The first five atom37 places (N, CA, C, CB, O) and aatype in JSON, in Angstrom:
{
  "aatype": [12, 19, 5, 19, 15, 18, 15, 18, 11, 2, 1, 6, 13, 13, 8, 12, 6, 3, 15, 9, 12, 2, 5, 9, 0, 6, 15, 7, 11, 1, 12, 10, 13, 0, 10, 10, 6, 14, 9, 8, 6, 10, 10, 12, 5, 6, 2, 7, 11, 9, 1, 9, 4, 10, 3, 6, 1, 14, 2, 9, 6, 10, 6, 7, 13, 15, 0, 10, 19, 11, 18, 1, 9, 6, 4, 16, 10, 1, 7, 6, 6, 13, 6, 2],
  "atom_mask": [
    [1, 1, 1, 1, 1],
    [1, 1, 1, 1, 1],
    [1, 1, 1, 1, 1],
    [1, 1, 1, 1, 1],
    [1, 1, 1, 1, 1],
    [1, 1, 1, 1, 1],
    [1, 1, 1, 1, 1],
    [1, 1, 1, 1, 1],
    [1, 1, 1, 1, 1],
    [1, 1, 1, 1, 1],
    [1, 1, 1, 1, 1],
    [1, 1, 1, 1, 1],
    [1, 1, 1, 1, 1],
    [1, 1, 1, 1, 1],
    [1, 1, 1, 1, 1],
    [1, 1, 1, 1, 1],
    [1, 1, 1, 1, 1],
    [1, 1, 1, 1, 1],
    [1, 1, 1, 1, 1],
    [1, 1, 1, 1, 1],
    [1, 1, 1, 1, 1],
    [1, 1, 1, 1, 1],
    [1, 1, 1, 1, 1],
    [1, 1, 1, 1, 1],
    [1, 1, 1, 1, 1],
    [1, 1, 1, 1, 1],
    [1, 1, 1, 1, 1],
    [1, 1, 1, 0, 1],
    [1, 1, 1, 1, 1],
    [1, 1, 1, 1, 1],
    [1, 1, 1, 1, 1],
    [1, 1, 1, 1, 1],
    [1, 1, 1, 1, 1],
    [1, 1, 1, 1, 1],
    [1, 1, 1, 1, 1],
    [1, 1, 1, 1, 1],
    [1, 1, 1, 1, 1],
    [1, 1, 1, 1, 1],
    [1, 1, 1, 1, 1],
    [1, 1, 1, 1, 1],
    [1, 1, 1, 1, 1],
    [1, 1, 1, 1, 1],
    [1, 1, 1, 1, 1],
    [1, 1, 1, 1, 1],
    [1, 1, 1, 1, 1],
    [1, 1, 1, 1, 1],
    [1, 1, 1, 1, 1],
    [1, 1, 1, 0, 1],
    [1, 1, 1, 1, 1],
    [1, 1, 1, 1, 1],
    [1, 1, 1, 1, 1],
    [1, 1, 1, 1, 1],
    [1, 1, 1, 1, 1],
    [1, 1, 1, 1, 1],
    [1, 1, 1, 1, 1],
    [1, 1, 1, 1, 1],
    [1, 1, 1, 1, 1],
    [1, 1, 1, 1, 1],
    [1, 1, 1, 1, 1],
    [1, 1, 1, 1, 1],
    [1, 1, 1, 1, 1],
    [1, 1, 1, 1, 1],
    [1, 1, 1, 1, 1],
    [1, 1, 1, 0, 1],
    [1, 1, 1, 1, 1],
    [1, 1, 1, 1, 1],
    [1, 1, 1, 1, 1],
    [1, 1, 1, 1, 1],
    [1, 1, 1, 1, 1],
    [1, 1, 1, 1, 1],
    [1, 1, 1, 1, 1],
    [1, 1, 1, 1, 1],
    [1, 1, 1, 1, 1],
    [1, 1, 1, 1, 1],
    [1, 1, 1, 1, 1],
    [1, 1, 1, 1, 1],
    [1, 1, 1, 1, 1],
    [1, 1, 1, 1, 1],
    [1, 1, 1, 0, 1],
    [1, 1, 1, 1, 1],
    [1, 1, 1, 1, 1],
    [1, 1, 1, 1, 1],
    [1, 1, 1, 1, 1],
    [1, 1, 1, 1, 1]
  ],
  "atom_positions": [
    [[89.78, 76.5, 111.99], [89.66, 77.64, 111.1], [90.04, 77.24, 109.69], [90.54, 78.8, 111.58], [91.01, 76.51, 109.47]],
    [[89.27, 77.7, 108.74], [89.51, 77.39, 107.34], [89.98, 78.64, 106.64], [88.23, 76.82, 106.67], [89.34, 79.69, 106.74]],
    [[91.09, 78.54, 105.92], [91.6, 79.65, 105.14], [91.28, 79.41, 103.67], [93.11, 79.82, 105.36], [91.3, 78.28, 103.2]],
    [[90.99, 80.47, 102.96], [90.81, 80.38, 101.51], [91.78, 81.35, 100.86], [89.32, 80.7, 101.09], [91.86, 82.52, 101.24]],
    [[92.53, 80.84, 99.89], [93.47, 81.72, 99.17], [93.4, 81.4, 97.69], [94.94, 81.56, 99.72], [92.87, 80.37, 97.27]],
    [[93.95, 82.32, 96.91], [94.05, 82.13, 95.47], [95.52, 81.93, 95.13], [93.45, 83.33, 94.69], [96.39, 82.48, 95.8]],
    [[95.79, 81.17, 94.11], [97.13, 80.92, 93.67], [97.23, 81.12, 92.16], [97.57, 79.51, 94.07], [96.37, 80.68, 91.4]],
    [[98.3, 81.81, 91.75], [98.54, 82.01, 90.32], [100.04, 82.02, 90.09], [97.88, 83.33, 89.81], [100.76, 82.82, 90.7]],
    [[100.52, 81.13, 89.22], [101.92, 80.99, 88.9], [102.77, 80.86, 90.17], [102.39, 82.18, 88.06], [103.75, 81.59, 90.36]],
    [[102.39, 79.93, 91.03], [103.11, 79.58, 92.26], [103.17, 80.74, 93.28], [104.51, 79.14, 91.92], [104.01, 80.72, 94.18]],
    [[102.31, 81.73, 93.14], [102.21, 82.79, 94.13], [100.83, 82.68, 94.78], [102.42, 84.21, 93.47], [99.82, 82.49, 94.11]],
    [[100.82, 82.79, 96.08], [99.56, 82.65, 96.83], [99.1, 84.03, 97.28], [99.74, 81.7, 98.05], [99.89, 84.83, 97.78]],
    [[97.81, 84.3, 97.1], [97.22, 85.59, 97.44], [96.11, 85.4, 98.46], [96.69, 86.29, 96.18], [95.2, 84.6, 98.25]],
    [[96.19, 86.14, 99.57], [95.1, 86.16, 100.53], [94.26, 87.39, 100.32], [95.64, 86.11, 101.96], [93.06, 87.38, 100.58]],
    [[94.87, 88.46, 99.84], [94.17, 89.69, 99.49], [94.8, 90.2, 98.2], [94.25, 90.77, 100.63], [96.03, 90.26, 98.08]],
    [[93.96, 90.56, 97.25], [94.46, 91.08, 95.98], [94.78, 92.57, 96.17], [93.42, 90.86, 94.82], [94.13, 93.28, 96.93]],
    [[95.81, 93.02, 95.44], [96.2, 94.44, 95.54], [95.24, 95.36, 94.82], [97.61, 94.64, 94.98], [94.98, 96.48, 95.27]],
    [[94.71, 94.91, 93.71], [93.76, 95.69, 92.93], [92.39, 95.59, 93.6], [93.69, 95.2, 91.44], [91.94, 94.48, 93.91]],
    [[91.74, 96.71, 93.84], [90.46, 96.68, 94.57], [89.37, 95.91, 93.83], [89.99, 98.1, 94.82], [88.56, 95.23, 94.46]],
    [[89.34, 95.99, 92.52], [88.32, 95.25, 91.76], [88.6, 93.76, 91.85], [88.29, 95.71, 90.29], [87.67, 92.97, 92.04]],
    [[89.86, 93.35, 91.72], [90.22, 91.95, 91.83], [89.94, 91.45, 93.26], [91.71, 91.74, 91.46], [89.53, 90.31, 93.44]],
    [[90.16, 92.29, 94.25], [89.89, 91.91, 95.62], [88.39, 91.69, 95.83], [90.41, 92.98, 96.59], [88.0, 90.76, 96.53]],
    [[87.56, 92.54, 95.23], [86.11, 92.34, 95.33], [85.69, 91.04, 94.68], [85.37, 93.52, 94.69], [84.83, 90.33, 95.21]],
    [[86.27, 90.71, 93.54], [85.96, 89.44, 92.87], [86.4, 88.27, 93.74], [86.64, 89.37, 91.48], [85.67, 87.3, 93.91]],
    [[87.61, 88.37, 94.3], [88.14, 87.29, 95.15], [87.27, 87.1, 96.39], [89.59, 87.59, 95.56], [86.96, 85.96, 96.75]],
    [[86.87, 88.17, 97.03], [86.04, 88.06, 98.22], [84.66, 87.49, 97.86], [85.9, 89.44, 98.9], [84.09, 86.7, 98.62]],
    [[84.13, 87.89, 96.71], [82.85, 87.33, 96.26], [82.98, 85.83, 96.03], [82.37, 88.03, 94.95], [82.09, 85.06, 96.4]],
    [[84.07, 85.4, 95.44], [84.33, 83.99, 95.23], [84.4, 83.22, 96.53], [0.0, 0.0, 0.0], [83.86, 82.11, 96.63]],
    [[85.06, 83.79, 97.54], [85.12, 83.16, 98.86], [83.76, 83.03, 99.49], [86.03, 83.94, 99.77], [83.44, 81.99, 100.07]],
    [[82.94, 84.07, 99.39], [81.58, 84.0, 99.93], [80.76, 82.92, 99.26], [80.88, 85.33, 99.78], [80.02, 82.18, 99.91]],
    [[80.89, 82.83, 97.93], [80.14, 81.8, 97.21], [80.62, 80.4, 97.59], [80.28, 82.01, 95.69], [79.81, 79.48, 97.7]],
    [[81.92, 80.24, 97.78], [82.47, 78.95, 98.19], [81.93, 78.53, 99.56], [84.0, 79.01, 98.22], [81.51, 77.39, 99.75]],
    [[81.95, 79.46, 100.49], [81.42, 79.15, 101.83], [79.92, 78.91, 101.79], [81.73, 80.28, 102.81], [79.42, 78.08, 102.55]],
    [[79.19, 79.6, 100.93], [77.75, 79.34, 100.8], [77.51, 77.92, 100.26], [77.08, 80.39, 99.87], [76.59, 77.23, 100.7]],
    [[78.33, 77.51, 99.32], [78.22, 76.17, 98.76], [78.53, 75.11, 99.81], [79.16, 76.01, 97.58], [77.92, 74.04, 99.82]],
    [[79.49, 75.41, 100.7], [79.88, 74.46, 101.73], [79.08, 74.58, 103.02], [81.34, 74.63, 102.04], [79.41, 73.94, 104.01]],
    [[78.04, 75.4, 103.02], [77.21, 75.62, 104.21], [76.67, 74.34, 104.83], [76.08, 76.52, 103.85], [76.62, 74.24, 106.05]],
    [[76.25, 73.34, 104.02], [75.7, 72.12, 104.65], [76.72, 71.37, 105.53], [75.19, 71.18, 103.57], [76.32, 70.59, 106.4]],
    [[78.0, 71.59, 105.33], [79.01, 70.92, 106.17], [79.76, 71.92, 107.04], [80.01, 70.14, 105.29], [80.9, 71.68, 107.44]],
    [[79.11, 73.04, 107.32], [79.73, 74.11, 108.12], [80.26, 73.61, 109.46], [78.73, 75.23, 108.36], [81.38, 73.94, 109.85]],
    [[79.47, 72.81, 110.16], [79.87, 72.31, 111.49], [81.14, 71.5, 111.41], [78.77, 71.46, 112.11], [82.01, 71.62, 112.27]],
    [[81.27, 70.66, 110.38], [82.51, 69.87, 110.21], [83.7, 70.78, 109.9], [82.34, 68.83, 109.08], [84.79, 70.58, 110.43]],
    [[83.49, 71.76, 109.05], [84.56, 72.67, 108.66], [85.11, 73.47, 109.85], [84.07, 73.62, 107.59], [86.32, 73.7, 109.94]],
    [[84.25, 73.87, 110.74], [84.68, 74.7, 111.86], [85.53, 73.9, 112.86], [83.46, 75.31, 112.56], [86.17, 74.49, 113.73]],
    [[85.53, 72.59, 112.75], [86.35, 71.76, 113.64], [87.7, 71.44, 113.02], [85.62, 70.45, 113.99], [88.52, 70.76, 113.63]],
    [[87.95, 71.92, 111.82], [89.18, 71.62, 111.07], [90.08, 72.84, 110.98], [88.84, 71.12, 109.66], [89.64, 73.98, 111.1]],
    [[91.34, 72.57, 110.78], [92.34, 73.59, 110.48], [92.91, 73.28, 109.1], [93.47, 73.64, 111.56], [93.94, 72.62, 108.98]],
    [[92.24, 73.77, 108.08], [92.66, 73.46, 106.74], [92.7, 74.68, 105.87], [0.0, 0.0, 0.0], [92.32, 75.79, 106.26]],
    [[93.18, 74.44, 104.64], [93.3, 75.53, 103.68], [92.7, 75.1, 102.36], [94.78, 75.95, 103.49], [92.95, 73.99, 101.89]],
    [[91.92, 75.98, 101.76], [91.38, 75.76, 100.44], [92.09, 76.75, 99.52], [89.82, 75.94, 100.42], [91.96, 77.96, 99.67]],
    [[92.83, 76.21, 98.55], [93.56, 77.06, 97.62], [92.9, 76.93, 96.25], [95.08, 76.66, 97.56], [92.77, 75.84, 95.7]],
    [[92.48, 78.07, 95.73], [91.88, 78.11, 94.41], [92.97, 78.5, 93.42], [90.66, 79.11, 94.35], [93.43, 79.64, 93.41]],
    [[93.38, 77.54, 92.6], [94.47, 77.76, 91.64], [93.92, 78.26, 90.32], [95.29, 76.45, 91.43], [93.01, 77.66, 89.74]],
    [[94.48, 79.37, 89.85], [93.96, 80.02, 88.65], [94.94, 79.89, 87.48], [93.68, 81.5, 88.93], [94.94, 80.74, 86.59]],
    [[95.75, 78.84, 87.46], [96.72, 78.64, 86.39], [96.0, 78.13, 85.14], [97.82, 77.66, 86.82], [94.78, 78.22, 85.04]],
    [[96.77, 77.59, 84.2], [96.21, 77.1, 82.93], [95.07, 76.11, 83.15], [97.3, 76.44, 82.08], [94.06, 76.15, 82.45]],
    [[95.23, 75.23, 84.13], [94.19, 74.27, 84.49], [93.69, 74.6, 85.87], [94.72, 72.81, 84.44], [94.2, 74.08, 86.86]],
    [[92.68, 75.47, 85.97], [92.16, 75.87, 87.29], [91.68, 74.65, 88.08], [91.01, 76.88, 87.13], [91.07, 73.74, 87.53]],
    [[91.96, 74.66, 89.37], [91.48, 73.61, 90.24], [91.43, 74.14, 91.68], [92.39, 72.35, 90.15], [91.84, 75.27, 91.97]],
    [[90.93, 73.31, 92.54], [90.84, 73.64, 93.96], [91.63, 72.59, 94.73], [89.35, 73.7, 94.46], [91.37, 71.39, 94.61]],
    [[92.6, 73.05, 95.53], [93.43, 72.16, 96.33], [93.0, 72.27, 97.79], [94.95, 72.49, 96.18], [92.71, 73.36, 98.28]],
    [[92.96, 71.12, 98.47], [92.57, 71.08, 99.88], [93.78, 70.59, 100.67], [91.32, 70.15, 100.12], [94.37, 69.56, 100.34]],
    [[94.15, 71.35, 101.7], [95.29, 70.99, 102.54], [94.91, 71.0, 104.0], [96.44, 71.95, 102.29], [94.19, 71.89, 104.45]],
    [[95.37, 70.02, 104.75], [95.22, 70.02, 106.19], [93.89, 69.51, 106.72], [0.0, 0.0, 0.0], [93.65, 69.57, 107.93]],
    [[93.03, 69.02, 105.87], [91.74, 68.51, 106.31], [91.85, 67.01, 106.58], [90.65, 68.8, 105.24], [92.67, 66.32, 105.98]],
    [[91.03, 66.51, 107.49], [90.96, 65.08, 107.7], [90.39, 64.43, 106.45], [90.09, 64.74, 108.95], [89.76, 65.09, 105.62]],
    [[90.61, 63.11, 106.31], [90.15, 62.42, 105.11], [88.64, 62.5, 104.92], [90.57, 60.98, 105.16], [88.17, 62.68, 103.8]],
    [[87.88, 62.37, 105.99], [86.43, 62.43, 105.91], [85.96, 63.82, 105.43], [85.8, 62.1, 107.27], [85.13, 63.93, 104.54]],
    [[86.51, 64.86, 106.04], [86.09, 66.22, 105.67], [86.51, 66.54, 104.24], [86.69, 67.27, 106.64], [85.76, 67.15, 103.49]],
    [[87.72, 66.12, 103.86], [88.18, 66.33, 102.49], [87.23, 65.64, 101.51], [89.61, 65.8, 102.31], [86.87, 66.23, 100.49]],
    [[86.83, 64.43, 101.81], [85.9, 63.7, 100.94], [84.56, 64.41, 100.87], [85.71, 62.25, 101.44], [83.97, 64.53, 99.79]],
    [[84.08, 64.89, 101.99], [82.78, 65.63, 102.02], [82.87, 66.91, 101.19], [82.39, 65.98, 103.5], [81.94, 67.22, 100.45]],
    [[83.98, 67.64, 101.32], [84.15, 68.88, 100.54], [84.16, 68.55, 99.05], [85.47, 69.62, 100.94], [83.49, 69.21, 98.26]],
    [[84.92, 67.53, 98.68], [85.02, 67.14, 97.27], [83.66, 66.73, 96.72], [86.02, 65.98, 97.11], [83.3, 67.13, 95.61]],
    [[82.9, 65.95, 97.48], [81.55, 65.58, 97.05], [80.66, 66.79, 96.87], [80.91, 64.63, 98.06], [79.93, 66.88, 95.89]],
    [[80.73, 67.72, 97.81], [79.89, 68.92, 97.76], [80.26, 69.76, 96.54], [80.04, 69.75, 99.06], [79.38, 70.26, 95.84]],
    [[81.56, 69.92, 96.28], [81.98, 70.73, 95.12], [81.6, 70.1, 93.8], [83.48, 70.95, 95.16], [81.37, 70.8, 92.81]],
    [[81.53, 68.77, 93.75], [81.1, 68.07, 92.54], [79.58, 68.0, 92.42], [81.69, 66.67, 92.52], [79.07, 67.61, 91.37]],
    [[78.86, 68.37, 93.46], [77.42, 68.33, 93.46], [76.87, 66.94, 93.71], [0.0, 0.0, 0.0], [75.73, 66.65, 93.33]],
    [[77.67, 66.07, 94.35], [77.25, 64.71, 94.63], [76.74, 64.6, 96.04], [78.4, 63.74, 94.4], [77.13, 65.37, 96.92]],
    [[75.88, 63.64, 96.25], [75.39, 63.35, 97.59], [76.47, 62.6, 98.37], [74.08, 62.52, 97.54], [77.19, 61.78, 97.8]],
    [[76.59, 62.88, 99.65], [77.56, 62.21, 100.5], [77.06, 60.82, 100.83], [77.83, 63.01, 101.79], [75.92, 60.64, 101.26]],
    [[77.93, 59.84, 100.63], [77.58, 58.45, 100.98], [78.4, 58.03, 102.17], [77.82, 57.49, 99.79], [79.61, 58.26, 102.21]],
    [[77.76, 57.41, 103.15], [78.48, 56.95, 104.35], [79.38, 55.8, 104.07], [77.51, 56.55, 105.42], [80.05, 55.3, 104.97]]
  ]
}
């Protein structure tokens, strides 16, 4: 199972309290999973967490994934082809 959460100022959010922010967050999660669709089968075999950090320098942190899956996710997010 893959979890997606947002982080801001060292606080982690799985659901936003504000309904509009929650809609934006859910839309972001759907777009992320659509982007990762080509590696869906690999993701479903993992127990990891994708944290979207919204601090001064936004980034995406990956936790709990195997090295191969982490590399595949990173390549996909950068728009690069996966090399064996």
